[in-house]
C-alpha positions as CSV (number, residue, x, y, z in Angstrom):
1,M,17.4,-3.8,-11.5
2,S,15.8,-6.9,-10.0
3,S,12.5,-6.5,-8.4
4,M,13.9,-8.1,-5.3
5,A,16.2,-5.2,-4.9
6,Y,13.3,-3.4,-3.3
7,T,12.2,-6.1,-0.9
8,P,13.9,-8.6,1.4
9,A,13.8,-12.3,0.4
10,P,11.5,-14.4,2.5
11,T,13.3,-17.1,4.6
12,G,12.3,-20.5,6.0
13,T,9.6,-22.8,4.8
14,G,5.9,-23.5,5.5
15,L,3.0,-21.2,5.9
16,K,5.0,-18.3,7.4
17,A,7.3,-18.3,4.4
18,T,4.4,-18.5,2.0
19,V,2.7,-15.5,3.6
20,Q,6.0,-13.6,3.6
21,K,6.6,-14.5,-0.1
22,F,3.1,-13.3,-1.1
23,G,3.5,-10.1,0.9
24,S,6.9,-9.5,-0.7
25,F,5.5,-10.0,-4.1
26,L,2.7,-7.5,-3.5
27,A,5.3,-5.0,-2.1
28,S,7.5,-5.5,-5.2
29,M,4.6,-4.2,-7.3
30,V,4.4,-1.0,-5.3
31,M,7.9,-0.1,-4.1
32,P,9.4,0.6,-7.6
33,N,6.5,3.1,-8.1
34,I,6.8,5.0,-4.8
35,G,8.1,8.0,-6.7
36,A,4.8,8.2,-8.6
37,F,2.9,8.0,-5.4
38,I,5.0,10.8,-4.0
39,A,4.3,12.9,-7.1
40,W,0.6,12.4,-6.7
41,G,0.7,13.0,-3.0
42,L,2.6,16.3,-3.4
43,I,0.2,17.5,-6.1
44,T,-2.8,16.5,-3.9
45,A,-1.3,18.2,-0.8
46,L,-0.6,21.4,-2.7
47,F,-3.5,22.0,-5.1
48,I,-6.7,20.4,-3.9
49,P,-9.3,22.8,-2.5
50,T,-8.2,21.9,1.1
51,G,-4.5,21.9,0.2
52,W,-1.7,24.3,1.0
53,T,-2.0,26.3,-2.2
54,P,-5.4,25.5,-3.8
55,N,-5.3,25.7,-7.6
56,K,-8.3,24.5,-9.6
57,S,-6.4,23.9,-12.8
58,L,-3.5,22.0,-11.3
59,G,-5.9,20.1,-9.0
60,E,-7.4,18.5,-12.1
61,L,-4.3,16.3,-12.1
62,V,-5.2,14.5,-8.9
63,S,-8.1,12.3,-10.1
64,P,-6.6,10.9,-13.3
65,M,-3.3,10.1,-11.5
66,I,-5.0,8.1,-8.6
67,T,-7.6,6.5,-10.9
68,Y,-5.5,5.6,-14.0
69,L,-1.8,6.3,-13.7
70,L,-1.0,4.7,-10.3
71,P,-3.0,1.5,-10.9
72,I,-1.7,1.0,-14.4
73,L,1.9,1.5,-13.1
74,I,1.3,-1.2,-10.5
75,G,-0.3,-3.6,-13.1
76,Y,2.7,-2.9,-15.4
77,T,5.2,-3.7,-12.7
78,G,3.3,-6.8,-11.6
79,G,3.3,-8.1,-15.2
80,R,7.0,-7.4,-15.5
81,L,7.7,-9.4,-12.4
82,V,6.0,-12.4,-13.9
83,H,7.1,-12.2,-17.6
84,G,9.5,-9.4,-18.3
85,Q,8.7,-6.7,-20.8
86,R,5.9,-8.7,-22.5
87,G,4.3,-9.3,-19.1
88,A,4.6,-5.6,-18.3
89,V,2.8,-4.5,-21.5
90,I,-0.1,-7.0,-21.1
91,G,-0.3,-6.1,-17.4
92,A,-0.9,-2.5,-18.3
93,I,-3.6,-3.5,-20.9
94,A,-5.4,-5.7,-18.4
95,T,-5.3,-3.1,-15.7
96,T,-6.8,-0.5,-18.0
97,G,-9.9,-2.8,-18.2
98,V,-10.1,-2.9,-14.4
99,V,-9.9,0.9,-13.8
100,V,-12.3,1.9,-16.6
101,G,-15.7,2.6,-15.1
102,S,-14.6,2.0,-11.5
103,S,-15.7,4.4,-8.8
104,V,-12.7,3.7,-6.5
105,P,-8.9,3.5,-7.2
106,M,-8.2,0.0,-8.4
107,F,-4.9,-0.8,-6.7
108,L,-6.1,-4.2,-5.6
109,G,-7.5,-4.9,-9.0
110,A,-4.2,-4.0,-10.6
111,M,-2.4,-6.4,-8.3
112,I,-4.6,-9.1,-9.6
113,A,-5.0,-8.3,-13.3
114,G,-1.4,-7.4,-14.0
115,P,0.3,-10.6,-12.7
116,A,-2.6,-12.9,-13.8
117,S,-2.5,-11.7,-17.4
118,A,1.3,-11.9,-17.6
119,W,1.1,-15.5,-16.3
120,V,-1.3,-16.5,-19.0
121,L,0.8,-15.0,-21.7
122,K,3.9,-16.7,-20.2
123,Q,2.2,-20.1,-20.5
124,F,1.2,-19.3,-24.1
125,D,4.8,-18.4,-24.9
126,K,6.0,-21.7,-23.4
127,L,3.6,-23.6,-25.6
128,T,4.7,-21.9,-28.8
129,A,8.4,-21.8,-28.0
130,D,10.5,-23.5,-30.7
131,R,7.4,-24.4,-32.6
132,L,7.1,-21.3,-34.9
133,R,8.6,-21.2,-38.3
134,A,11.3,-18.6,-38.9
135,G,9.9,-15.2,-39.7
136,F,6.6,-15.7,-37.9
137,E,7.9,-15.1,-34.3
138,M,7.1,-11.4,-34.2
139,L,3.7,-11.8,-35.8
140,V,2.7,-14.5,-33.3
141,D,4.2,-12.6,-30.4
142,N,2.4,-9.4,-31.2
143,F,-1.0,-10.9,-31.9
144,S,-0.9,-13.2,-28.9
145,L,-0.2,-10.3,-26.6
146,G,-2.9,-8.2,-28.2
147,I,-5.5,-10.9,-28.2
148,I,-4.8,-12.1,-24.6
149,G,-4.4,-8.6,-23.4
150,G,-7.7,-7.5,-25.0
151,G,-9.4,-10.5,-23.4
152,F,-8.1,-9.6,-20.0
153,A,-9.1,-6.0,-20.4
154,V,-12.7,-7.1,-21.0
155,L,-12.4,-9.6,-18.1
156,G,-11.2,-6.7,-15.9
157,K,-14.1,-4.5,-16.9
158,W,-16.7,-7.3,-16.5
159,A,-15.4,-9.3,-13.6
160,I,-12.2,-8.2,-11.7
161,G,-13.3,-4.6,-11.3
162,P,-16.8,-5.4,-10.0
163,A,-15.3,-8.0,-7.7
164,V,-13.0,-5.5,-6.1
165,N,-15.8,-3.0,-5.9
166,H,-17.8,-5.7,-4.0
167,V,-14.9,-6.2,-1.6
168,T,-14.8,-2.4,-1.0
169,N,-18.5,-2.3,-0.4
170,W,-18.2,-5.3,2.0
171,A,-15.5,-3.5,3.9
172,G,-17.7,-0.4,4.1
173,S,-20.7,-2.4,5.3
174,G,-18.5,-3.8,8.1
175,V,-17.5,-0.4,9.2
176,N,-21.1,0.8,9.2
177,W,-22.1,-2.3,11.3
178,V,-19.4,-1.5,13.9
179,L,-20.5,2.2,14.0
180,N,-24.1,1.3,14.5
181,H,-23.3,-1.1,17.4
182,H,-21.1,1.5,19.2
183,L,-17.9,-0.6,19.0
184,L,-15.9,2.3,17.5
185,P,-12.3,1.2,18.5
186,F,-13.0,-2.2,16.9
187,V,-13.4,-0.6,13.5
188,S,-9.6,-0.7,13.3
189,I,-9.9,-4.5,12.7
190,L,-11.5,-3.7,9.4
191,I,-9.9,-0.4,8.5
192,E,-6.2,-1.2,9.0
193,P,-6.1,-4.3,6.7
194,A,-8.2,-2.5,4.2
195,K,-5.8,0.4,4.2
196,V,-2.8,-1.9,3.5
197,L,-4.7,-3.2,0.4
198,F,-4.9,0.4,-0.8
199,L,-8.6,0.7,0.0
200,N,-8.0,3.6,2.3
201,N,-9.5,6.2,0.0
202,A,-12.6,4.1,-0.6
203,I,-13.1,3.6,3.1
204,N,-12.4,7.1,4.1
205,H,-14.1,9.2,1.4
206,G,-16.7,6.6,0.3
207,V,-18.0,5.5,3.8
208,L,-16.6,7.6,6.7
209,D,-16.6,11.1,5.2
210,P,-20.4,11.3,4.3
211,L,-21.3,10.1,7.9
212,A,-18.7,12.5,9.4
213,V,-19.9,15.5,7.5
214,A,-23.5,15.0,8.8
215,Q,-22.2,14.6,12.3
216,S,-19.9,17.6,12.0
217,A,-22.8,19.8,10.7
218,A,-24.8,18.9,13.9
219,H,-22.0,18.9,16.5
220,H,-19.3,21.1,14.8
221,K,-16.8,18.2,14.9
222,S,-16.7,14.4,14.3
223,I,-14.5,11.6,15.4
224,L,-15.3,9.7,12.2
225,F,-12.9,12.0,10.3
226,M,-10.0,10.4,12.3
227,L,-10.8,6.7,12.1
228,E,-8.8,6.0,8.9
229,S,-6.7,9.1,8.6
230,N,-4.8,8.9,11.9
231,P,-1.1,9.2,11.1
232,G,-0.1,7.7,14.4
233,P,-0.1,3.9,13.5
234,G,2.0,4.4,10.4
235,L,4.5,6.5,12.3
236,G,4.9,3.9,15.0
237,I,5.4,1.1,12.4
238,L,8.0,3.1,10.5
239,C,9.8,3.9,13.7
240,A,9.9,0.2,14.6
241,Y,11.3,-0.5,11.1
242,L,13.9,2.2,11.6
243,L,15.2,0.6,14.8
244,F,14.5,-3.1,14.3
245,G,13.7,-3.8,10.6
246,P,15.9,-5.3,8.0
247,R,19.2,-3.4,8.1
248,A,19.3,-2.7,4.4
249,L,15.9,-1.1,4.5
250,R,16.5,1.2,7.5
251,P,18.1,4.0,5.5
252,T,14.8,4.3,3.5
253,V,12.7,4.8,6.6
254,P,13.5,8.5,7.7
255,G,12.3,9.8,4.4
256,A,9.2,7.7,4.5
257,I,8.5,9.0,8.0
258,V,8.6,12.6,6.8
259,I,6.4,11.8,3.8
260,Q,3.9,9.8,5.9
261,F,3.6,11.9,9.1
262,L,4.3,15.4,7.8
263,G,3.1,15.0,4.2
264,G,0.1,12.8,5.0
265,I,0.8,10.3,2.3
266,H,0.0,7.0,4.1
267,E,0.5,4.9,1.1
268,I,4.3,5.2,1.7
269,Y,4.2,2.8,4.6
270,F,1.8,0.1,3.2
271,P,4.6,-1.8,1.4
272,Y,6.6,-2.0,4.6
273,I,3.7,-3.9,6.1
274,L,3.3,-6.0,3.0
275,M,6.9,-7.1,3.4
276,K,6.2,-8.2,7.0
277,P,2.5,-9.0,7.0
278,R,2.4,-9.8,10.7
279,L,2.9,-6.0,11.3
280,I,-0.8,-5.5,10.4
281,L,-1.4,-6.5,14.1
282,A,0.7,-3.4,15.1
283,A,-1.4,-1.2,12.8
284,I,-4.6,-2.6,14.3
285,A,-3.4,-2.2,17.9
286,G,-2.3,1.4,17.2
287,G,-5.5,2.3,15.5
288,F,-7.5,0.7,18.3
289,A,-5.6,2.7,20.9
290,G,-5.8,6.0,19.1
291,I,-9.6,5.7,18.5
292,S,-10.1,4.8,22.2
293,V,-8.3,7.9,23.2
294,F,-10.3,10.0,20.8
295,S,-13.5,8.5,22.2
296,V,-12.6,9.1,25.9
297,T,-11.4,12.7,25.4
298,G,-14.3,13.6,23.1
299,A,-12.0,14.6,20.3
300,G,-13.1,15.4,16.8
301,L,-12.2,17.3,13.6
302,V,-14.3,19.8,11.8
303,A,-13.5,18.4,8.3
304,S,-11.6,15.7,6.6
305,P,-7.9,16.0,7.1
306,S,-6.8,15.6,3.5
307,P,-4.1,14.5,3.2
308,G,-3.8,12.9,6.6
309,S,-0.8,14.7,7.9
310,I,-0.2,16.0,11.4
311,F,-0.4,19.6,10.0
312,A,-3.8,18.8,8.4
313,Y,-5.0,17.4,11.8
314,L,-4.0,20.6,13.6
315,T,-5.6,22.7,10.9
316,E,-8.9,20.9,11.2
317,T,-9.0,20.7,15.0
318,P,-11.6,22.8,16.7
319,R,-10.8,25.0,19.7
320,G,-10.7,22.9,22.9
321,S,-9.9,19.5,21.2
322,Y,-6.2,19.8,20.7
323,F,-5.3,17.7,23.7
324,G,-7.5,14.8,22.7
325,V,-6.4,14.9,19.0
326,L,-2.7,15.0,19.8
327,A,-3.0,12.4,22.6
328,G,-4.8,10.0,20.2
329,V,-2.1,10.4,17.6
330,V,0.8,10.0,20.1
331,V,-0.8,7.0,21.8
332,A,-1.5,5.3,18.5
333,A,2.1,5.8,17.4
334,A,3.5,4.6,20.7
335,V,1.3,1.4,20.8
336,S,2.0,0.5,17.1
337,F,5.7,1.1,17.8
338,V,5.8,-1.2,20.8
339,V,3.8,-4.0,19.1
340,G,5.7,-3.6,15.9
341,S,9.0,-3.8,17.7
342,V,7.9,-7.0,19.4
343,L,6.7,-8.5,16.1
344,L,10.1,-7.6,14.6
345,G,11.8,-9.4,17.5
346,F,13.6,-6.1,18.5
347,G,16.0,-6.8,15.6
348,R,17.5,-9.9,17.1
349,G,17.4,-11.7,13.8
350,E,19.2,-8.8,12.0
351,K,22.9,-9.4,11.6
352,P,25.5,-6.6,11.5
353,E,25.9,-5.1,8.0
354,G,29.4,-6.6,7.6
355,E,28.1,-10.1,8.3
356,E,24.8,-9.8,6.3
357,A,26.1,-10.9,3.0
358,D,27.9,-13.9,4.5
359,G,24.7,-14.8,6.4
360,V,22.7,-14.7,3.2
361,D,25.2,-16.8,1.3
362,A,25.2,-19.4,4.1
363,A,21.4,-19.5,4.1
364,E,21.4,-20.0,0.3
365,E,23.7,-22.9,0.6
366,A,21.4,-24.5,3.1
367,G,18.4,-23.9,0.8
368,E,16.7,-21.6,3.3
369,V,16.4,-18.4,1.2
370,S,13.9,-18.1,-1.6
371,G,12.7,-14.9,-3.4
372,V,9.6,-14.0,-5.3
373,S,9.1,-16.0,-8.5
374,G,12.1,-18.1,-7.5
375,A,14.6,-15.3,-7.2
376,S,17.3,-15.8,-4.6
377,D,20.3,-14.0,-5.9
378,G,21.8,-12.2,-3.0
379,P,21.2,-9.7,-0.3
380,A,17.6,-8.5,-0.3
381,V,18.1,-4.7,-0.5
382,P,21.4,-2.9,-1.2
383,A,21.6,0.4,0.6
384,Q,21.8,2.3,-2.6
385,S,18.5,0.8,-3.9
386,S,16.2,2.6,-1.6
387,P,12.8,3.5,-3.2
388,E,12.7,7.0,-4.7
389,G,9.8,8.3,-2.5
390,A,11.5,7.2,0.7
391,T,14.5,9.5,0.1
392,A,12.5,12.4,-1.2
């Protein structure tokens, strides 16, 4: 199946189309692996110490999956997008170098190392094409992949991984600065974009949770537990997608809503924003509104809601704070829905399903439709190609 079966093809030209194309490419690395995210999310929700059925033995699956499996799958898929199966293999090798020794999940590092290593291998294959003597093709192919892949694994360990860690630390420093200057709602300007780049766990557990635990110990609740984990903004964006997003993607949204809002697996909605990068403004607006309500009502949680589902929120809410907590979630969802709907143009650009194929064909004839890596071979997402996790 083409990678573009998971994401709509960008349209138009100029900066807007370039941003859409880049976001679509990032989403194309994640969407085929949504099933793996769901598997990790279910295991996390069930078996971690704060899960529904805590199990120490089965809970040991959580860390290796988030640290190794998911980033390597993303790097593998990114390499495959660039250079087929050979690109997939070298993408996995390069990503292994990125994740080894890292203290945070390297989704962003995988999105860099996988496609970059595959692109280098692709250029090498172009140089050697039709220049090898018969019988030496397999030898050269295998050794070139091994040597370049090994080089990228070392580069990932020495350069790409530390660079992504630096970005994570920078984001954490920004959050701390906002907290220290009592500008709490504005923290969404940093948190929401960082979440979409899969730095949510690093921000939440690496920066916010330690501060929140100390605050909770002193005051028996903390608003800091809710800055990143609020399920409201994601719910609002998914609802906007359901009503006004690309028609071929709408059937995937109800399942994603259940997984995100009830299951607390926020990663499920990040690719939807990556496909329409302007929707990050909706996430920021929803987060800002939710935190403002939390602040005004004095809401807080007693512990980290892990995973960030509405059920976990209710479980960790102290007596007397239910109104503020629920109001913050509802307001965040409503604001992100309204802003997201506006940014999606209330679906005005979406043609009826019966006319969609004809519209795409006409756009192709006019040279207005272009896909990731030059793909432009038909409607963006057939209804039957919805991502696995979104129909779970």
